[in-house]
MINUZA-148057 format. One record per atom (N, C-alpha, C, O): x, y, z; residue in one letter. Coordinates in steps of 0.02 Angstrom, whole numbers, padded with zeros to 5 digits, always signed. Example, Ala and Ser with C-alpha at 12.3 -4.5 7.8 and 13.67 -1.06 7.14 Angstrom:
BEGIN
+00660-00284+00390a +00615-00225+00390a +00660-00165+00390a +00712-00166+00423a +00642-00112+00354s +00684-00053+00357s +00645+00002+00394s +00670+00057+00402s 
***
This chain:
BEGIN
+00042-00058+00000m +00000+00000+00000m +00045+00062+00000m +00091+00067+00040m +00030+00109-00045r +00065+00172-00048r +00025+00224-00010r -00037+00226-00014r +00059+00266+00029t +00026+00320+00066t +00065+00384+00055t +00126+00385+00058t +00028+00437+00043c +00057+00503+00035c +00023+00550+00085c -00037+00544+00097c +00063+00596+00114f +00034+00642+00163f +00070+00709+00157f +00124+00714+00128f +00039+00760+00187i +00070+00826+00188i +00073+00851+00260i +00032+00833+00303i +00123+00892+00273l +00134+00928+00336l +00158+00997+00318l +00175+01010+00260l +00160+01042+00367k +00184+01111+00353k +00237+01129+00404k +00225+01131+00464k +00297+01144+00378v +00354+01165+00418v +00353+01242+00421v +00337+01275+00372v +00370+01269+00479r +00374+01342+00487r +00429+01368+00439r +00484+01341+00438r +00413+01420+00401p +00462+01445+00351p +00531+01462+00381p +00582+01451+00349p +00533+01488+00441e +00597+01506+00472e +00637+01446+00494e +00694+01453+00515e +00608+01386+00491k +00641+01325+00514k +00662+01279+00457k +00687+01224+00469k +00654+01300+00394l +00666+01256+00337l +00738+01229+00335l +00748+01169+00326l +00787+01273+00342d +00856+01250+00338d +00873+01201+00393d +00905+01150+00380d +00851+01215+00453e +00866+01168+00508e +00828+01103+00500e +00855+01049+00516e +00766+01106+00474y +00727+01045+00461y +00765+01000+00412y +00771+00940+00422y +00791+01030+00358k +00829+00991+00309k +00892+00963+00341k +00910+00905+00329k +00925+01002+00382s +00986+00979+00415s +00972+00919+00461s +01010+00871+00462s +00918+00923+00499r +00900+00867+00544r +00887+00803+00505r +00905+00749+00527r +00856+00810+00446h +00840+00750+00407h +00900+00724+00368h +00898+00668+00342h +00953+00762+00365a +01015+00737+00335a +01052+00692+00385a +01098+00656+00367a +01030+00696+00449q +01063+00657+00502q +01012+00626+00549q +01015+00635+00609q +00965+00589+00520v +00914+00555+00562v +00949+00503+00605v +00993+00467+00583v +00928+00501+00668w +00958+00454+00716w +00955+00382+00690w +00903+00362+00665w +01009+00345+00697p +01008+00275+00675p +00952+00234+00708p +00921+00192+00676p +00939+00247+00773e +00885+00209+00807e +00816+00228+00780e +00770+00187+00783e +00808+00288+00753m +00745+00307+00722m +00737+00271+00656m +00683+00245+00640m +00790+00269+00617l +00788+00232+00554l +00772+00159+00565l +00732+00130+00528l +00802+00129+00616q +00789+00059+00632q +00717+00049+00654q +00685+00000+00634q +00691+00094+00694a +00621+00089+00716a +00573+00092+00657a +00524+00055+00655a +00586+00135+00610l +00543+00140+00550l +00543+00073+00513l +00491+00048+00492l +00602+00045+00504r +00607-00019+00469r +00571-00075+00508r +00534-00114+00479r +00583-00076+00573e +00553-00129+00615e +00477-00126+00615e +00443-00177+00622e +00449-00066+00608t +00376-00059+00610t +00344-00062+00541t +00283-00050+00535t +00384-00077+00490g +00355-00091+00424g +00355-00034+00374g +00323-00040+00321g +00389+00021+00388w +00393+00076+00340w +00445+00058+00287w +00501+00040+00303w +00425+00064+00223r +00471+00049+00168r +00468+00106+00117r +00418+00141+00110r +00523+00115+00083n +00526+00164+00028n +00499+00232+00051n +00460+00264+00016n +00520+00253+00111y +00495+00314+00142y +00535+00374+00118y +00597+00374+00123y +00501+00425+00093s +00533+00485+00069s +00495+00546+00092s +00434+00545+00101s +00532+00601+00103l +00502+00666+00118l +00527+00715+00065l +00586+00716+00048l +00481+00756+00040f +00498+00807-00009f +00475+00874+00021f +00421+00878+00050f +00517+00925+00014l +00503+00989+00045l +00496+01044-00008l +00541+01054-00049l +00439+01078-00007r +00430+01136-00051r +00460+01197-00018r +00468+01199+00043r +00479+01248-00058p +00508+01309-00030p +00462+01346+00019p +00486+01384+00061p +00397+01335+00014d +00350+01368+00060d +00339+01329+00125d +00299+01350+00166d +00374+01273+00133g +00369+01235+00195g +00325+01174+00193g +00323+01136+00241g +00288+01164+00139y +00247+01104+00136y +00291+01043+00125y +00334+01042+00080y +00281+00993+00166v +00317+00929+00161v +00269+00878+00131v +00212+00870+00154v +00293+00844+00080i +00255+00790+00050i +00291+00726+00070i +00349+00716+00054i +00255+00682+00104g +00283+00619+00126g +00255+00561+00085g +00196+00561+00068g +00296+00513+00071y +00276+00453+00034y +00305+00393+00070y +00364+00392+00087y +00264+00343+00081v +00288+00282+00113v +00248+00222+00086v +00190+00228+00067v +00281+00166+00085e +00248+00103+00067e +00247+00060+00129e +00298+00054+00164e +00191+00030+00143a +00182-00014+00201a +00125-00062+00186a +00079-00046+00149a +00129-00122+00215d +00075-00170+00205d +00009-00143+00232d -00044-00153+00202d +00012-00109+00288d -00047-00079+00320d -00023-00015+00355d +00003-00018+00411d -00033+00042+00322f -00006+00104+00349f -00033+00120+00418f +00005+00141+00462f -00096+00110+00429d -00125+00125+00495d -00091+00084+00550d -00076+00111+00604d -00078+00021+00537r -00044-00022+00586r +00028+00001+00596r +00051+00005+00653r +00063+00016+00542c +00133+00038+00547c +00138+00105+00582c +00182+00115+00623c +00093+00151+00566h +00092+00216+00598h +00079+00209+00673h +00111+00241+00714h +00030+00167+00691a +00015+00156+00762a +00074+00125+00798a +00088+00144+00855a +00110+00080+00766a +00168+00049+00797a +00223+00102+00809a +00256+00101+00861a +00232+00146+00761m +00282+00200+00771m +00260+00247+00827m +00302+00270+00866m +00197+00261+00831m +00172+00307+00884m +00187+00279+00953m +00193+00317+01001m +00192+00213+00959k +00205+00180+01023k +00280+00171+01037k +00299+00155+01093k +00321+00180+00987h +00392+00166+00993h +00427+00222+01032h +00417+00281+01017h +00467+00205+01083p +00500+00257+01124p +00543+00306+01085p +00544+00365+01102p +00579+00283+01034v +00622+00329+00997v +00579+00380+00958v +00600+00437+00949v +00520+00359+00936n +00477+00406+00900n +00453+00462+00946n +00449+00519+00924n +00439+00447+01008a +00417+00499+01055a +00473+00551+01063a +00459+00611+01066a +00535+00528+01068r +00591+00575+01074r +00600+00616+01010r +00611+00677+01014r +00595+00582+00952w +00602+00618+00888w +00547+00670+00880w +00561+00727+00861w +00485+00650+00894q +00429+00697+00887q +00437+00757+00933q +00422+00813+00913q +00461+00746+00993a +00471+00802+01040a +00524+00850+01012a +00517+00911+01018a +00577+00822+00983e +00630+00864+00954e +00606+00903+00894e +00626+00960+00883e +00562+00872+00854m +00540+00902+00791m +00478+00946+00798m +00463+00984+00752m +00441+00941+00852a +00378+00979+00859a +00385+01053+00845a +00341+01081+00812a +00438+01087+00866p +00444+01159+00853p +00450+01177+00779p +00442+01235+00760p +00464+01128+00737f +00473+01142+00666f +00406+01149+00629f +00404+01179+00575f +00353+01122+00657f +00290+01118+00620f +00239+01170+00640f +00233+01189+00698f +00201+01191+00591e +00143+01233+00604e +00088+01186+00628e +00065+01144+00590e +00068+01194+00689s +00015+01151+00717s -00030+01195+00761s -00015+01206+00819s -00085+01219+00731p -00128+01266+00766p -00156+01242+00833p -00169+01282+00877p -00164+01177+00840n -00192+01149+00902n -00139+01112+00944n -00157+01072+00987n -00075+01126+00930g -00023+01089+00965g -00015+01020+00937g -00041+01004+00883g +00021+00978+00972g +00032+00909+00950g +00095+00903+00909g +00134+00950+00902g +00104+00844+00882t +00164+00827+00844t +00148+00818+00770t +00089+00819+00750t +00199+00810+00730a +00189+00797+00659a +00146+00735+00649a +00105+00733+00603a +00157+00684+00691d +00116+00623+00686d +00042+00638+00693d +00000+00604+00663d +00026+00688+00733d -00044+00707+00744d -00074+00745+00685d -00135+00749+00678d -00031+00775+00643h -00055+00820+00591h -00044+00797+00520h -00052+00836+00473h -00025+00734+00511m -00017+00708+00443m -00085+00710+00408m -00133+00680+00431m -00087+00745+00353l -00148+00746+00313l -00137+00698+00255l -00100+00712+00208l -00170+00640+00259r -00162+00590+00207r -00199+00611+00144r -00254+00639+00147r -00168+00597+00087l -00196+00614+00022l -00224+00552-00011l -00197+00497-00003l -00276+00561-00048e -00308+00506-00084e -00270+00493-00149e -00258+00539-00188e -00252+00430-00161e -00220+00413-00224e -00274+00409-00278e -00324+00374-00270e -00264+00446-00333v -00313+00445-00386v -00286+00415-00451v -00324+00403-00498v -00220+00402-00454f -00191+00371-00512f -00125+00338-00493f -00087+00365-00453f -00112+00281-00522h -00047+00247-00516h -00034+00212-00582h -00078+00177-00607h +00025+00221-00610l +00042+00195-00677l +00034+00120-00681l +00009+00094-00731l +00056+00084-00630d +00051+00011-00634d -00018-00010-00615d -00033-00070-00615d 
***
């Protein structure tokens, strides 16, 4: 299953956001793999919109498993200041999933 989502990074945090993702913690990378995230990519627009793409057998299950993982709680706490979140919360709380309307294969 392919899943795409969007998030919004604060414009003043774009450079640091990119820098953090150039050095994702090894234990975070391992947790993503262990919980079933595959072919995971993030794309950043100049205005701060992040487009995420991931493949997983069951995204809801994989996302829930990451939400319970201790390293994810630490990562989300570190990254929370980067995101525009009108009601607080973390990026995990604000992923807006997009509907797939076409796939070549």
